[in-house]
N, C-alpha and C positions, 0 to 999 in steps of 0.2 A: 442560867443557861450559858454554857461555855461557848466561846467563839469558835466556829469551825476552823480546822486547820486547812492548809492548802498543800496538795501533793502534785508533783509533776511526774508523769509517767513517761519515762525515756524509752519509748518503743522505736528507737533508732536501729539501723541495721549494722552499725559499727560503733566501736568504743570511742574513737576520736570525736565523733559527732555528739555522743552522749556526754562526754567530758566537757566539750565546748559549751553545751547548754547548761550543764551543772555549774560550771564556773560562773556563768552569767546570773543564775537565779538562786543559788544556794542560800543567800542571805535574805531572800524574799519568801521562799517556800519553806514549809516545815518538814515535809517528807519528800525524799527523792527515791523514786522507784526504778530499779533495773527491770525494764519491761520484759515481757515474755520473748518478744522477737529478739531483743538485745541478748538475752541469756542464751537463746538458741544459737545465735551467731558467735558469741564470745565466751559462753560459759560463765562460771561464777567469778572469773577474773574481773568481769564487769562490776560485780558487787565489791570486790576487793579494792578496785580503783576508786569507785565512788565513795567507799568508806574512808579511804586515805585522803581524798580530796575534800570531803565534807564531814569532818569529825563531829560537828555540832548538829547535824540533821539526823532524823530518823531515816534509816535505809531499809527499803523493802525489796525483797527478792520475789518477783511475780512469777513463781514457778508453776502455778496452777496444778499443784500436786494432786494426783489421784490415787497413789499407792506409795508404799515404803515411806510413810510420813516421818518416822523417827530418823531414818537415814538422811532424807533430804533436809530435815530440820537441823541435824548436826552439820551438814555441809554448808548450809546457808549461814548458820551461826558462826562457824569457823571462818567463813569468808568475810564476816563483819556485818551481816544483816541483823536488824532488830526485829523485823517481821518477815513472814513469808505467807504466800497464799496457797490455799487448797481449793479445788473446784468443788462445788456442792454435791457432785456425784460421788465423791470419795466417801468411803465408809466412816462411821463415827470412830472406830478404832484407829484408822489411818490418821484422821485429824487429831485425835487425842495423843497419839504417839508423837506427832509433830509438835503439839502444844507443850509436851513435856520438855522439848528442847528449845523452843523459840515461840514468840507470840504469833498466833495464826489468825489470818483473815480468811473467811470463807467467801469465795466469789459466787454470787448468786446468778444463775442463768435461769433455766426452766426446770420444772419438775421437782421443786422443793415444797415441803409442806410445813405448816406451823408445828405439827407434832415432831417432825424431824429437827426443826430449828430448836425446839425445846431440848432435844437430846444433845445438841451442840452446847447449849447453855449448861446443861447438867454435867457435861464433860469439861467445863471450865473455859469454853471458847465463847467469847463475847464480842468479837469483831466480825462484821459481815460487810460485804461490798454489794450495794444494790447497783445492778449493772445493766446498762443497755449496750448490747454488743455492737461492734463495728459493723457487722453484716446487717444488723437490724437498722442501724442508722442509715446505711447506704440504701436500704429498702424503703426509706422514707418515714421511719418511726420517729416521733417527736416526744418530748417530755410533756406530761400532763397530769390531770387529777388522779388517775389510776396509780401513777408512780408515787405521787404524794401520799396516797392512802397506804400503799405498801410500806413506804419508808416509815411513816408514823406507826404502823402496826408493829414493825420490827423494833422500833425504839421503845414502844410500850411494853414489849416482851422483856426488855432489858439489854438489848444489843447496842453497841456503839456502831452506828451505821455510816459508812462512807458511800458517796454517790459518784458514779462515773458513767461515761459513755457519751461522747460528743458534748461534754459540758462546756458552756461558754459563759462569760460574765452575765449575759442577759438572762440566762436560765436560773441564776441563783435566787432571784426575787421570788420565784415560785415556792421556795422553801423558807420564806420569812416566817419566823416564829417556831421553826422546827429545829430540834436539837441534833442537827447533822454533825457527825464527828469530823469528817474530812471531805472536801471536794477534790476530786481527782481530775486533772486536765492533762491530756496527752498532746495531740497535734496542735491544739489551740495555743500551746506554749512552745513545744520543741519545733513545731513547724512554722512558727511565726518569723517574720523578717527580723524582729527584735524580741527575742525570748524574754529578756528582762522586763521590757515594757509590757509585754503580754501578761507576765506573771504579776506585775504590779497592778494591772487593771483588775485581775481577779482579787488580789488582796484588798484593794481599795473598795471593791464592791462588798466583800465580806465585812470590812470595817463599817461601811455605810449601813448595811442591813442589820448586822448583829452588834454593832457598837463596840 
């Protein structure tokens, strides 16, 4: 079982803030995400700047694409991204056209089925993000056994599963023995008083649990 990677989601509202955090954590984390909010504010120049600043990291453009997958994939790749996201409501052809250009992660919210997930696999898409949304967390939803069962089910299907949504170091132990691909932390890192220290706490916990 491979050790999970650590991803920082830079859902900041401006590029200087994102760059400041990226400078502090790029040698601790594996994946640096230009978050949806950041892309809305700054466009794909956010991806371009993060790529230039962090040449050794995987760069993700969290576009949550629902249509025109190939076009968005081209733009993200040209900006320097390694991965991009599609929302699970997108059609399989949209996802497949993006996958032809760049590696796609499917962001899972509600209303997906195992049959549909199998279609993604059949189209060559093997990354998914098991997601608890920001709004769900604010409504009081917490991580538990149901989440663990769903993550395990997706892994058994053949997906590389990333986990996100209010993830904190103390949540990681719930997934001990589970082949999680990446843990994604947003505000727990970029909103911390010391982002580097916060990222290192995640990394230390991953090392402790997965060795």
